[in-house]
N, C-alpha and C positions, 0 to 999 in steps of 0.2 A: 190218238186219244189225248184228252186233256189231262191226263194224269192218272187217272185212276180207274183202274179196275182193281180195286183192292179187295180181296176176300177177307173182310175184317171179322167175320163171325163164323164160328164152326157150327156143327150140327146141334150142339147143346146150347148155342147162343153165346158161347164164350169167345172173346176176341182172339184172333189168330194173326200170325204174320201176314202182312199184305204187301203187294207190289204195285208201285206206280210207274207208269211209263211216260217219259217226257216227250211232249209233242213239239212241233216246230214253233208254235206260239209261245211256249214256255222256255224255249232254249235261251240260255244266257242268264236266266234268273238265279239268284242265290238259293242255295238249298233250303235255308230257313224260311225264306219267303214262299218257296215252292210248297213246302210242307204245310205252312200256315194256311196257304190258300186252299189246299185240298183236304186238310184235316179239320173241317169245320166243326166247331164245338169242343175241340181239344185246347185246353189252356196253353197259351204261348210258353209259359214257364215249363210245361211238360214237354213241349216240342223241343225246346233248347236242351232239356235234360236228356232226352233220348239221343239227341245228336252228340252231346258231350260224352255220353256213356259208350258210344260206339255201336249202339243197337241199330242205328240207321246206316245202311250201306248203299253206296252208289256203284253199280256194276260189281257187286260183291266186295268192294273195298271200303274201308273207313273213310269218312269225309267230314270236313269241318262245316260250320254254319255258313261260312262265306264261300264255300265251293260253288262254282258256276256249273249248273247242269246243262247238258247238251241234248239235242234231239236224239231220241232212241235210247237214252240212258234208262236203266231200270233201277228204281229206288226201293230198297227193302225198308219196310216200316214194321216195327215190332207191334205186338198187340197193344191197342189203346182203346180206352172206353170213350166214346163220343157223347158228350152231354147234349141235351136237346137244344140248349142255347149257350153260346159262348159267354163265359163270365166277363171276358174283356168287353164284348159288345154291350153287355148289360150294364156295366159300370162306367164305361167311358162317357164323360160329359161332352156334349156338343160344344165345339170351340172353333172359331176362326182365328187365324193368325195374320199379323201384318204381311201384306203382299207387295212384292217388288215387281212382279210381272205375272200376268195370267192370260192365257189364250186357250184355244181348243185342244192344245197338245200338252201343255205343262203349266205348272204353278211354281213360282219361285217365292218362297216364304222367308221372312226374317225371323228365325226361330229364337225365342227368348231362352236365356239360361235357366237351368233347373228343370227343363222339360225333356224327357227322353223322346227319341224319334219314334220308338215303337215299344210295345209292351214286351215283357220277358225279363228273365234274370231278376226276379223280385219286384218288377214294375208292372202294375196291372194294365196300364195303357200309356200311349204316348201320342205324339203329334198325329200320326196317321190314323189311329183309331178315333181320336177326337174330331179330326177333319171329316172322316167318313160319317160320323154320327151327325155332324153339322150339315152334311150334304147327302141326305139319304137317297136322292135321285141320281147321284153321280154313278155312272156305270163302271168307271174304272178310276181308282186312285191308288198309286203305288209309289213307294220311296225309290228315288233314283240312287241315292247314296246316303251316308249317315254322318251325324255329328255326335260327339260325346254329349252326354246329358248336360254338363256344365258349360259347354261351348255354345255361344250364341252365334247368330249370323245366317248366311244364305243356305237354304235347304231346298232342293228341287224335288217336286212331286210330278210324276207322269200322269196324264189324263187318258192316254191311249197306250195299248200294248206296244205298238210300233214305236212310239216316242220313248218308252221305257227301254226297249232294246237298243235303239239308236244312241241314246244318251249314255247308257251303261257301257256300250262299246267304246264311246269316246273316253270315258273315265278309264276303262281298262287299257286302252291304247295310248294313254297319256296325251290325248288331244285337247284336254281341257286345261285351263289355267286356274289353279286354286291358291289364293293368297290369304293368309291370316295375319291379324295383328296380335302380337304377343308382347306382354311386358315382362321382362326377365330381371332377375336380381343382378346387380353389379353393372360393370362397364364392359359391354360387349366389344371384343377387339375388331377393329375395322377390317383387318386382313382375313378374318374368318367369314367367308362368303358362301362356301359350299360345304355341306356336311354329307358325306357319302360313306355311311357306316351301316352295316347290316343290323337288322333287328330280329330278335327271336322271342316268340311267345313262351310263357311258362305259367304254371299255376301255383298259387300259394297253398299252404296246407288246408285252408278252408275252402279251396276250390275257386277262389277269385282269380280272374285272369290278369296277368301283368306282362310287361314287355321289357326287354333289356337289350343293350347293345351287345354285339358278339363279334367273334373273329370272322374275317372274310372267308376263311376256309371251313366255317361251321356249316355242315350239310343242311342244318335246319334253319340257318340264317336266311333272311330275305333282304336282298339289296334295297336300300332305302336312301333316297336323295332329297335333301332340303336345301333350298337356296335362301340365303339370309341377307337382308339389307337393313341397315340402321335407318330408322325413320326419325327418331328423336332421342336425345340423351337427357335424362332427368336425374336429379340428385339421388344417387344410389340405385338407379334403374336404367334400363334401355328399352325403348319401344321399338320393336322389330317388325318388319314385313317379312313373312316367311312363306315362300312359294314351294309347295310340295310337288315333286315330279313323280313320286310314288305315293300310294294311299294306304300305308300300313297302319294298323291299329296303334293309336297313341304316338304316332311317329314324331310329331312336332314336340310333344312333351318330353319324350325320351331323348331325342336328339339334342334339344337345348340343355336339358339337365346333364347330359353326358359331357358337355363342354364346360361344366361348372357354373352354368347360369340358368337355373331352373325358372319356370314360369311362376310369377307371383301368385300365391293362392292355390297352387297345384297340390291337392291332398294325397296324391299317389306317388309322385316323383319329385316333389318340391322340398323346400326347407321347412320342416314342420314347426320349429320354434319361431321362425320368422313369420310363418303364416298366422300363428296365434296373435302376434303383435300387429300384423297387417289387418286382421279382422277388427281389432279395436280401433284401428286408424281408418276404417271405412271400407276396406276391400273384403266383401263378404263371399267372394267366389273366385275361381281361377280366371286370370286375365288372359283369355284366349277367345278370339272373335273371328269368324269366317267373313272376311271383309269384302273380298272381290272374287267373282267367278266369271270365267270366260269359257264359252262353248259355242258350238255351231248348232243353230236351231234345227231340230229334227225335220221340220217342214220348210223347204225353201232354201236351206243352206246358208242363211245369213249369219254372220258372226255376232254373237251377243256378249256384251260385257255388263255385268251387274255389280252394284256396290251397296253394301249395307253399312251405314254409319255406325260408329261406336255407340253402344247403348248408353243411356245417361249415367248409370252407375260406374261404368268403366271410364267414361269421359271425365266425370267429376273427379275420380281418384287420380287420373293421369294429370289433371290440371292442378291438383292440390296434394300430390304425392309427397309424403314426408321423407326426410333424409334417412337413408338406410343406416341401421345401427352398425 
């Protein structure tokens, strides 16, 4: 079954608990994407809310939005009311994005900063909804991975279910090469080339998700590895190439900040007073860019290496960066 045989309404027409069964085609998909695909007409903000609350269960256990479902899994879905038409689909404007590579299997976009990759968590729509609206005849368009809203750079979209599974397997098995350009405050030490520090997610009182470094023996800590190379030294800053061997939430931002060198413009883990000054000096957002991506093409097996140049705003700031105070 593609997912659902969900008994969503009872005898009086009231929504009831439903169950979705994961088929082979959906195996390996993130839980949030699996639900969004099957709960047509349910706002994405609500999908994320029922996952966070623990009302969604996978094989009777609580699961996070990024949990990968497997063939045969049974997913419990709490009572939800399905609108006749998804508000996300109705409000997302059609939009194409700069393309680095496109074929029958995938699209590699150069995502601009300030655009979420998908709707949810207070965002009505993102790249994937806008792209689907721009390409109504496309049979399949799914995100392979994610970038933070304020991070620019390479983003992969699968055009076939087989390509999605293949590429996500590569990400999960660390067979891809993901390198970012990050401008950090201060003079990064040459000897600091590997950051192997576990990360742990937590919530602020208002429910906003954050991440922090934690001890190696923390049972809730996730091993996280970042490789750091100095690309250029600027007055008061260092431009780094950061290759992540694990893909944890906010990994680069937290790892760099934990070493006393936060990313310039980072509004969650950065130096807030410095950020105010940097805004006046021309840096309007976090200086983090997904610059290079290496992966094996899902059809044919050729190794692919893509580059997305620094966007004009970051390039201009790096060329004329003011001396740090």
